[in-house]
N, C-alpha and C positions, 0 to 999 in steps of 0.2 A: 155304072159302077163308081164313077167319080163323085156323084152326088151323095151316095151312101158313105163314101169315105170321108167326105167333108163333115157330113152329119156326125159320123163316128168320131172324128177328131175334135169337132167343135162342141158337140152336144154330149151331155151325160144322160144316159138312158136310165130312167127310174123304173124299178120293178116293185111296185107297191103290192105287198102281199104275195111275193114270189115264194110260196111255202111248199109247193110240191112240183112234181114233174109236169102237171097239166099247164102251169103258167110258163110261157116261153117268150123268147125274143127272136125276131126274124131278121136275118141279114141277107141282102140280095146285091149282086154285082150287075152292072150294065152290060158286061160281056156275056152274061148268061142269056142264051136265046131259047133255053128250054129244050135243047137237043141232047142233054145229058153229057156234054163234053166238059162241064165246069165242076170242079170239086172245091168245097169249102173246108178250110183248116182253121182250128181254134187253139190258142196258146195263152199262157198267163196264169193268174191266181186261180187255182182250182180247176183248170182246164183238164178234161179227161177223167176227173174224179168227181168234183162237185158240179161242174158244168160240162154238158155234152152238146155237140153241134151236129146236125144232119148234113153230111157232106154233099148231098144232092140238092136239098132245098135251102140250107143255110139257117134252119131253125135252131135256136139255142134254148135248152131247158135245164132246170136244176134237177139233180139226182136225189136230194134229200132236203129236209126242212132246214131253212136258214135261220140263224140266230144273230140278231144285231148286236146283242151283248157280247158275243164272241168276236165278230168281225163285221164292221159296218160298211166297208168298201172293198170291192174286188176290181182289179185292173186286168182286162183281157185284151188279146190281140187276135184279129181275124184276117184271113187272106183267101182270095180265089185263085186257083191254079188249074192248068190244063190237066185233065184226067189222064190223057195218054202220055204226055211228055213231062208233066210235073212242073212245068214252068209257070211262074206267077203271071197272072193275067192283069193284076193291079198291084200297087204297093200295099204293104201291110197296114191295116188300120187298127188303132187302139181306142178302146172305150172303157168307161168306168161304170160298174154296176153298184148303185147305192141301195142299201137295204133300209127301207123305211120301217120305223119302230111301231110295234103294237104293244098293248098293255099285257105283257106276259110275265111280269115279276112283281111279287108282293113286297111291301115295305118290310125292312128288318131293322130292329133296334141294335145299338152297339153293345148292349148287355141284355142278357135274358132276365137277370134279377138285379135290382138296384137296392142299396141300403142307404137310408137317409134318416136324419133326426131333426127335431125342432123342439125348442123349449115349450114346456107346458104353459098354458095361459097366454099364448102368443096372440097378438092381434090378428084380425082377419086380413088375409092377403100377405102374410109373412112368407117369404121365400123358403121353400123346403129343398127342392132339387130340380135340375133340368134333365129331361130324357131326350135322346136323339135317335131318330130312325133314318135309314137311307133306302132309295129305290134304284135298282139297276137299270130301269128304263131311261129313255132319252128325255132329259128334262127340257130340252130345247124344242121338242116336237110334241105338241099336244099337251094333255094333262096326265100322261101316264106316270110321271114322276112327281106330280104336285101333291104333297102330303098334307093331311089335316089330322091333329091330335084331339082325342076325346077321352073322357074317363068312363070306364065301364064299371068299376067297383071302387068304393071309397067315398062315395057321397053320403051325407052332406058335409063331411069333415074337410075334404080337400077338393081343389079344382085344378084344371090344367089349361094353359093358354093354347088355343088351337094351332097357331102358327109356329110357336117357339118350343112347345113341349115343357114349359116351366110349370112346376107344381107349386101351388100355394095353399095356405090354410084357408078354409072356407067357413069355419064355425068358431065363434069366440069362446073363451074360457074353457078350453079343453083341459081337463084335469088328469094328470098322470095317475093320481091315486085312484081314479075311477077306471081309466083304461089307459094302458101304457103303449101298446103296439097296435099298429094298423097296417092292413095289406091293401094296396091300391093297384088296380089294373088299368093301364093306359093303352089305348089303341091308336095306331097310325094307319090312315087310309089314303090311297092315291086317287087319281081322277078327281082331285079337289073335294073328295068326300061324296061324290055323286054316286048314284046307284050304279052297280056293276063294277065299281072299283075294287081293287084288291087291298087287303089289310093285314097288319101284324100287331102283336101285343107284347107287352112287357109288364113284369110285376115289380112294384116298388114297396119295400118293407120300411115303414116309417115308425120311428120310436119317439115318444114324447120324453124329453130329458127333464130331470127334476129341477125345480127351483124351490128355494126355501120359503114355502108359503104355508107351512104347518108348524105351529108351536108344539113343544113337548107337553105331554099330559101324564100326570100320575094316575096309576090305576086306582089308588085309594086316596082318600082325603086325610086319613089318620093312620099312623103306623105305631105299633107298640114293640119296643125293644128292651133288652135287659143285659146287664153286664156285671161282672164281679168287681168288687172294689180293689182286688189285688191284680187286676188286669194290667199288663205292661203298657207303657206309653206307646202308642202307635198300633196296638192290637185292634183287630176288627171286632165290632160288637153287633153288626148286622148289616143288611143291605136293603136299600130301597131302589126302585126303578121306575123311570118314566118312559113313555113311548112317544116316538115321533114318526108321523106318516111319511116324512121325507126319507130319502136314501142318501148314502155316501156321506160326504162331509156335512151335508145339510141335516143329517140325522144325528150328528155328534151333539152330546148333551153335557153341559157343565152344571154340577150341583153345588150349592153354597148354602150356608146357614145364614139366614137373614134376620133372625130374632130368637128370643127365648132366654131362659136362665142358665143355659149351658154353653154359651158362645165361647167362653174362655176355657172350657173343659174339653169340649168335643170339637172335632174337625171332620170335614167330609172331603173325600178325594174323588175327583172326576177327571174327564178328558176336556175337550174343547166345548165351547158354549154357542148355542144359536137360539135364543128364545128362552122363555121362562114360565114355569108354573110353580105353585106352592103346595106344600103338604105339611102337616104337623106330625112330629116324631116325639113320642114320649119314651124316655129311657129310665128304667128302674135299676138302681144300684143295689146289688146283693151283698150282704155282709159275709166276710170270711175271716178266719183266724190268720192274721198276718204276723210276720216276724218283726222283731224290734227295728226301729228306725233311728239312725244316728242323726245328730243335729247338723252334721256336715258330710259331704261326700268324701272328704279326705281331711286329714289334720297335718299341720306342719308345726313341730315343736323345736325350739332352740334351747341348747344347754351348753354351758362352758365346760371345757374338758377338765378343769380342775375341781369339779364338784365331787364331793365325797359319796361313797356308796350309801344308798338309802335316800339320797336327795330326790325330792319330787320335782319333776320338770314340766308337768302339764297334766291335762285330763281330757277324757272323751265323755260324751253324753249320748245315751240312747234311751228310748222309751217304747212301750207297747202302744201301737196306734189304735188298738181295739178299744171298745167301750169298757172292757174289764180293767184295762190299764194294769196288767200284771207286772210285778217287779222283774227287773232285768239283772242278770249276773254277767260280769265282764271277765275276760281271760285273754291271754296273749297266745297267738298261734305259734307254738314252738317250732314249727317248720320254718317260720320266718325269723326265729331267734334261737338258732341252734346252740349258741354259746351262752344262753341264758343271761344276757346282759341286762335285760329290762324286766320289770315286774309291774303288775297292775292290781289295784285294789278292786276286788270282785264286787264291792257294793257301790262305791262312788266313782270308779273309773279313773282315779288318779294314777299316773304312770311315774315310776321311780326307777333309778338305776341300781343295779346290783354289783357292778364292777366298774373299775376306773375306765374312763374314756380317753382315747388319744386321737386328737384330730389329725395328727400327721400320719397315723396308721390308717384310719378310716374316717373321713369327714362326714359321711352320711350313713344312717342306719334306716332301713325300711322294714317295718314290721306290720303285721295285721292284728287288729284287735277284734275279738269275737264277742258279740252280745247275744245272750241266750235267755229266752223267756223261761223263768223258773217253773211255772206251772205246766209248760209244754216244752221240754228240752229240744224237741225236733224243730222248733221255730228259732232259727239263728240267723244272724246277719253279721257281716264283717265290714271293716273299714280300714283303708291303708293309713298308716301313721308314718310320716317322714320326719326323722329326727336329725336335725342339723347340729353338729358339734362345733361350737364356737371356739375360736383360737384363744389360747393363753400363751404369753411369752414364756415358754418353758424349755426352749432349745437355744443353745448358744450358737453364734455364727462360727463358721470354720472356712478353711481354704476352699475356694471354688474348684480347684483341681490340684493335681500333683505337679509341683514345679521342679524342673531340673535347672538349677541356677549355677552359674560359674562366674568367676572373676579372673581377669587376665593378670598375669604376673606383672606386666608393664602398665597396669592401670594407674590412673591418677586419682587423687582425692576428689570427692564430689561426683564421681562417675556413676551413672544409673546402671545397675546390673540386673534389676528385675522389677516388674510391676505386678503386684499381687491384688487379688480381689477375693471376696468372700460370698458365701451363700448362707441362708438361714431358712430352715424348714417351717418356721412360724410364718404367720400371715398378718402383718401389721395393718393398721387401718389406713395409714397414709403412705405406705412404702417403707422399705428398709433404709436405715441409716447406720453405717458401720464406722467404728473408730479403731485405728491401728496404732499400736505402740510396741516398743521392745520391752521384754520382761525385765531386763537388766541393762545397765550401761555397757556399751560394747565399744572397745577402742578401735575396732576395725570397720564397723558398718554402722549406719544410722538409717532411720526410717522416716519418711515424709508422708503424712496423711494428705492425700489429694482432695479430700472432702467430696468425693464423688463415688464413694464406696470402693475406691482403689487406693493403694499406697505404693510408694516407690522406695526400693531398697538402694541406698547410695553408699559408696565407699567413703571412709573417713581418712584414709591414708593411701599411699601407693607402696610399691615394693613388696608385693606378696611373692612367696617362694614355695613351689611345690615340695622342694627338698626339705624345707623346715616344717611346714604344715600344709597338707594338701586338702583338708576339709575343715570347714567352719560350720558350727550349728548355731542358728539364730532362733531364739524363742520370741515369737510374735504373738502379742495379746490382741484379740479381736473382740470388740464389745458392740452391743446394739444400743438403741436409744428407747426401747420400750420398757414398760414397767411390769414386773421387776427386771432390772437390767441383767442381761445374761452375757457372759464372756467366756472365752476359751483361749487356751494357749496352744499354738501350732508351731511346729519346728520346721524351719527352712534350712535345708542343707545346701551349703555353698562350696563348690569345688574350685580349687585353684588350678588354672589351666594355662598352657602356653598359647599365645595368640599372635597373629601377624600384626602388622602396623595398622591395619584397619579394624582390629578388634575381633577378627574371626577366629574362633577356637580351632587349635591344631591338635593339641594333645593335653590330656589331664593326668597322665601316669607319671609318678615320680621316677620310675626306673629309666625313663627316657633321658634323664640328666647325665647318665654315665657315658653316653655316646658322644663322640666328637661333634662339635657344632658344625663342622664343614661337610658332614656327610648328608646326602639327600635321603629322602624317605625310602626310595627304591634300594639304595645301598644298605640302609639299616635293615630292611626286610631280608635282603640277601644274606647279610651276616648272621641274622637270627636263624635263618633256615640252615645255614652251614653248622652253626652251633648245635641246633636240635638234631641234625643228622649225625654229627659226631657223638653226641650223647647216646643216641639210640644204638650206634655201632658198639660203643663201649659196654653198654648194658647187656646187649645180646652176647658179646664175647665173654663177659663175666658169667652170664647165665649158662652158656655152653660149657665153660670150664667147671663150673660148680656141678653141673649135671653129670659130668664124667666122674668127678671125685665122690659124689654122694653115694654112700653105702646103702644097701637095701635095708629097709626098715625092719623087716621080719625075715630072718634067714629061713626059717622053717615053721610049719604050723605046730611042730612039737615044742617050739620055744615059747613057753607060756610065761608071761610076766604079769605082775599084779596090775589090774585095771587096764590091760591092753588086749584088744581083740583084733584079730586079722579078718578082714572082709574084703571081698573083691568087687562089691557093687559100687555104683557111682554116688552113693549117698541115699539114705532113706529118711532124711528129715529128722523128725522127733524120735524115730526108732533107733537112730544111731546113739542117741544119748543114753539109751538103756544099758549099753555095754561099756561106754567110755565117758566118764565125767571129767571134763577138763577143769571144772571147778575144784576138784579134789587135789589136782597138782598145785593150784594156786594157794589153797588152804587145806592141808590134810586134816585139820581138826574138825572140819565140818562134814567129813565123809560119813555117810550113813552106814554104820557097821552092820545094820540088819538088812541092807539092800542086797538082793541076790543077783549074782552075775548070770548072764544068759549063755555065756560061751563055755563055762566050766561047771562042774558039779558043785552045788552049794556046800560050803564048809560046815554047815550045820549037821551034815551026815557024818562028820568026823569029830573027834574030840576037839572041843573049842579051846583055842589057845589065846589068852589075852596078851596083847602086846603092851609094852610100857609106853605111856604117852610121851610124845616128843614135843619139845618146845619149838617155837617159831625160830627159824634160822634166817637171818636177813641176807646172808651171803647166798644161800640156796635160792631164796625168793628172788634176789636180784638176777641170779643166773637164769632162772626159769623165765622171768619177765623179759630178759634180754633175748633169750631164744624165741619166745613168743613174738617179740617185735620183729626179729629177723624173718620168721616165717610169714608173719602178716604182710611185711613189705617186700617179700621175695617175688619179683615179677614172673619167675618161672613156676611158681606154685600153681597147682591146678585149681580151677574155680569151684570144685565140688569138695565134700568132706574128705579130709586127708588125715593121715596118722604121722605124728612126729615123735621120735624117741628122745627123751630128755635125760636118760640115764639117772633117774632119781627113783629110788625104790619106793619111797612113800611109806605111809603108816601101814603096819601089818606085814612087812617083809620079813622073811626068815633070816635075812642077813642083817637085820636091824638097820639103823641109819648109819651112813658113813661119816656123819658129822661128829665132830669131837664134843659138840655141845652136850650130848647125852652120855658120853663116856663116863664109866665109873670113876676113872682117875683123870679128872679134867686137868689137873696140874701136872700130871706125869708126862714124861717125854715120850714121843711117838715119832717113828720114822715114816714120812709120807713120800719117800723117793719112788716108791713103786707106782705111784700115780702117774709119773712121767712115762711109764711103759704102757699105759692103757690106751694110748692113741690120742688123736687130735680131739676127740669128743670130751676128754677129761683134762685138756690142756689148761682151761681156765681154773678148774678145781686144783690141779697140781700147782699152778702158779700161786694160788691163794695160800695153800697149806705149806708148800715148800718155802715160800717166801717168809711165812711166820717163823719157821724153824731158823731160818737165817738170821732173823731179827733177834731171836732168843740167844743165839750164839754170840752175837755182838753185845 
């Protein structure tokens, strides 16, 4: 038993071809005398499942086929024990079972299908692609994993290196245009390619890529094209095409005109170029009836703004390009000349003006001139005409802005109070140049021309006073230097103001002089506010008292007086004047005797009674005007149409006029004391007539 253990510990048992249960390994102990008292026990990798031991004889055998590619080594332990007691008879022994390889795996490629490409016309031996296969068998044991590559399909175009699997071209001048794609089958065989070895295959799809080895070719050697003479520039007149056997960028063709009598008339448009072929193109030009052609694509005409109506400022020219050379008629497109400022001679194309031009209003005029073929009015063409109005010095310069000028009361002589400048709407050739002077000699101010288109206004004295004169008017003459010279007179208003010691304006109102000099601005404002409040209180108090004393204008609707209508609306605008004419009170002579009143039955229905005409009475007119002024300035009067009674009967009254002017006995004595009993409304009248009697008594 000791010898077996040593052998088991020191030696590795080889089971070459241990593929079934028939092949076995025998273990034996020195303690086994063959009486059946020894029992063999096995443990370790696969013991009891993959490997079994005969407990009586110690024979070890495999239960199924072993695969080295799954597991190449198994470590087992065996021991002999007493069958009755189970005690070990010897120490446990360990041994390793090594599975020797057999050629049971065929080679396999890393890809089933390979894709590769190589340029056409490549030299023999040009690298295409490398294929790789592997074998699961043991490469270190025998030739089971030694592979050899060979080509089964694809000859004579390609070859493969047996040891590396590199595929190379084998045929020169392979042309893509003849054959583009190739399918190559490569085999990998183990056992170094010997008989009985296993093999595997892979497919390699090889494409020949294009190289620019074919020039473009025209299908025809001569082409015939035609075009109309009226064809627009850039329009297509035909197409020619060449073919190129190459593909992709190598097949891009560029066309160019290399000779002929139309190189400056025709052009050919292509893409990119790779090679060249030639063809002849004959182009026939067909005649058509074309519209008139102007000598220029546009015209620019200049004219001064002072030209008189009818002046010719330029001309346009057009002709018929056809062989017939038909005459042309000119006209102005009135949609571009709505104000009919310009006219054109229909036969010679000369353009004239019909109205005065003003550059300052519109410096450019854009019109369209139409040329029409007389024999065929449908053939027309038009051209833009740009008319530039040239400047003439016809505008006088004037102040550049509105100036608010003031002079301080405490100013000294020679003090600058304002700098003025001017503008001119004209457009001089070399720039504006203005001259400033005063229209008349002025004892208070003078002007100094700064010769830079500005002028300074200076004082000639000091001691200005707002109380004496609060405003001065200066007439400033501004002239330009163009021909003809234009000038204008502008008025500069200078106010006299109170200023502080530094010349800052404080007040320009003359009323401020009545306030004491010692009061501050805040105190003055407070005093003004108090005065305004007192005035408002007095006015309101007077208005309230007058409101209480004022008698009703109309006592009753039955009280009908001449030219007086009672109405309760707030005013009807023009409708009110139909019933009440205030002008009649001012001048009874102009009253329309035939005008019907709307509030009473017309007098025409009754016997007409002519009243004696009355002369104008200055006293009554003054009285009425005084009352009108009182009502107009009355702050308590309503803002709408109102009625005021003036106690004047007017023309046509049954009581006649109360004035003594029209009395039959103008020189006779008459007592007017009764007027004092008529109330306050007739107080003015009573004072006038009673006063006259008193004078007569004296």
